[in-house]
C-alpha positions as CSV (number, residue, x, y, z in Angstrom):
1,X,-7.1,16.9,-166.3
2,X,-4.1,16.9,-164.0
3,X,-5.6,14.1,-161.8
4,X,-5.5,11.7,-164.8
5,X,-1.8,12.0,-165.0
6,X,-1.0,11.2,-161.4
7,X,0.8,8.0,-160.8
8,X,-1.5,5.1,-159.7
9,X,0.4,4.9,-156.3
10,X,-0.2,8.5,-155.4
11,X,-2.3,9.3,-152.3
12,X,-5.1,10.9,-154.3
13,X,-5.4,7.9,-156.8
14,X,-5.3,5.5,-153.9
15,X,-8.0,7.4,-152.0
16,X,-10.2,7.4,-155.2
17,X,-9.7,3.7,-155.7
18,X,-10.5,3.0,-152.0
19,X,-13.8,5.0,-152.4
20,X,-14.9,3.0,-155.5
21,X,-17.6,0.4,-155.1
22,X,-16.5,-3.2,-155.4
23,X,-18.5,-3.7,-158.6
24,X,-16.8,-0.8,-160.4
25,X,-13.4,-2.1,-159.2
26,X,-14.2,-5.5,-160.7
27,X,-15.4,-4.0,-164.0
28,X,-12.2,-2.0,-164.3
29,X,-10.0,-5.0,-163.4
30,X,-11.7,-7.0,-166.3
31,X,-11.0,-4.1,-168.7
32,X,-7.4,-3.5,-167.6
33,X,-4.9,-2.8,-170.3
34,X,-1.4,-2.4,-168.7
35,X,0.1,-2.1,-172.2
36,X,-1.4,1.4,-172.4
37,X,0.0,2.6,-169.2
38,X,3.3,4.4,-168.4
39,X,6.1,2.3,-166.9
40,X,9.3,3.5,-165.4
41,X,12.6,1.8,-166.0
42,X,12.3,0.2,-162.5
43,X,8.9,-1.2,-163.4
44,X,10.3,-2.6,-166.6
45,X,13.2,-4.3,-164.8
46,X,10.9,-5.7,-162.1
47,X,8.6,-7.2,-164.9
48,X,11.7,-8.8,-166.5
49,X,12.7,-10.2,-163.1
50,X,9.2,-11.6,-162.5
51,X,9.2,-13.2,-166.0
52,X,12.6,-14.8,-165.3
53,X,11.3,-16.2,-162.0
54,X,8.2,-17.6,-163.6
55,X,10.3,-19.1,-166.4
56,X,12.6,-20.8,-163.9
57,X,9.7,-22.1,-161.9
58,X,8.2,-23.5,-165.2
59,X,11.5,-25.2,-166.1
60,X,11.8,-26.7,-162.6
61,X,8.3,-28.2,-162.9
62,X,9.0,-29.5,-166.4
63,X,12.3,-31.1,-165.3
64,X,10.6,-32.9,-162.4
65,X,7.5,-34.1,-164.4
66,X,8.0,-37.4,-166.1
67,X,5.1,-37.4,-168.6
68,X,5.4,-34.7,-171.2
69,X,1.5,-34.5,-171.3
70,X,1.4,-33.4,-167.7
71,X,3.8,-30.5,-168.1
72,X,2.2,-27.0,-167.9
73,X,2.3,-24.5,-170.7
74,X,5.1,-21.9,-170.6
75,X,4.2,-18.9,-168.6
76,X,2.9,-15.7,-170.2
77,X,5.3,-12.7,-169.9
78,X,3.9,-9.7,-168.0
79,X,2.1,-7.3,-170.3
80,X,4.2,-4.2,-170.8
81,X,3.3,-0.8,-172.2
82,X,3.1,-0.8,-176.0
83,X,2.8,-4.6,-176.2
84,X,-0.5,-6.4,-176.4
85,X,-1.1,-9.9,-175.1
86,X,0.5,-12.8,-177.0
87,X,-1.5,-14.4,-179.7
88,X,-2.3,-18.0,-179.3
89,X,-0.7,-20.4,-181.7
90,X,-3.1,-22.1,-184.1
91,X,-3.7,-25.8,-183.2
92,X,-3.5,-28.4,-186.0
93,X,-6.9,-30.1,-186.1
94,X,-7.4,-33.5,-187.7
95,X,-9.1,-31.9,-190.7
96,X,-6.3,-29.4,-191.2
97,X,-3.8,-32.3,-190.9
98,X,-5.6,-34.3,-193.6
99,X,-5.7,-31.2,-195.9
100,X,-2.0,-30.6,-195.3
101,X,-1.2,-34.2,-196.1
102,X,-3.3,-34.0,-199.3
103,X,-1.4,-30.8,-200.4
104,X,2.0,-32.5,-199.7
105,X,1.0,-35.5,-201.8
106,X,0.2,-33.3,-204.8
107,X,-3.4,-32.6,-204.1
108,X,-3.1,-28.9,-204.9
109,X,-2.6,-29.5,-208.7
């Protein structure tokens, strides 16, 4: 029980991770949920700094890319405790656009 609450960077947790087979490490990496972990104030500040650097890099790329279609998507912020991943924005399909146009033209009545 006490082992579960040790920080991930502790010597014991590091030794346990190093002893794990690669397949189990890969499986745990796929199921990782950092939003359920505990973060210190330093880790929160570091995540904010990483997000700011990623955003600056993205802005720099966008400014130096002539075609809007070639610009990358904005970077995802680092996942933090208590916050799940961002939900993707819904894309407007042609069918949805046509339905919306009909509704705006009085097709709902």
